[in-house]
N, C-alpha and C positions, 0 to 999 in steps of 0.2 A: 361439102358442108351440111354435116349434122340439126337436121331436126328438134329443137326445143320439145321436151314435154311440155303438155298443157295439159289443165285440168280445171272445172268449174268447183268438186270436190279434190280436197284432198286430208286429207290425217296429221295427224300428229301425238307422237307418243308423249311422257311429259309424267318424269318421277321427280315424288315428293322428294325425296334429297338433292337436287338439283335445282328444284325450280326454285323464281327469284322472290321474293317478297312480292302480295300483290299483284304474282301470273294473272290472274282473272279479272283484276284493274286493266292489268298492258292488253290483255283481251280485248276486252271489252270498250278498249279506249281508238280501236283497231274501224268498230264501227260494223261488223262483219257479224252476217249470221255463222252458231256454231250451236255447235251441241258437244254437253262433257258427261264422258258418263262417272260412273260413281265409283268408287275409284274402286282396280280390285288389285285384292292383299287375300288373294285364297285362291288366284289363280294357279293349278298345280304346271309342271315343269311336263312336258310330254317328253324330254330325254331322260326325265331324270326316274330309276327304274325307282325310287324308296321315298318317294312322296314329296321330291324336294317341291317346293313354295320360287313362284316365278319373287322378282323382282314389286314391290307393291308399285303402279303406276294405275295413268288415269291417258282412254284416248278421246283425242276430244277429230272434230271432223267441226272445219273449217269452210266456208262456202262463197263463193266469188258472183259476180257478180258478169263474168264476163268470165272466160277458159284465160288461167293467169300460170304463170312458171314457178318452175319448181325454187328458184331463188327470191323471187315474190316471199312464198311461202317459206325457205331458210332464216330471212331474213326475220321473220313473224319466229320464226320458232325458236331465236339465239335470244330475242329479247323476252321471255317466257325463263329461257335456259334450261 
């Protein structure tokens, strides 16, 4: 039987064109400690040779009290879009 990956710290990438309205409130309502980066609008695509920009996004770090599975984090990510 495969062992499920668990961690206290998980990261989520969120895109402005796909997050739910009030996504920050949804995250806050979980009661978890978290950090949300400023919007990354000017990251260059490392594979692009012509200075192509990556799609704008936020990095979100979510911290749990103890080891948590990917399934739990996926539920939160789906709720914010």
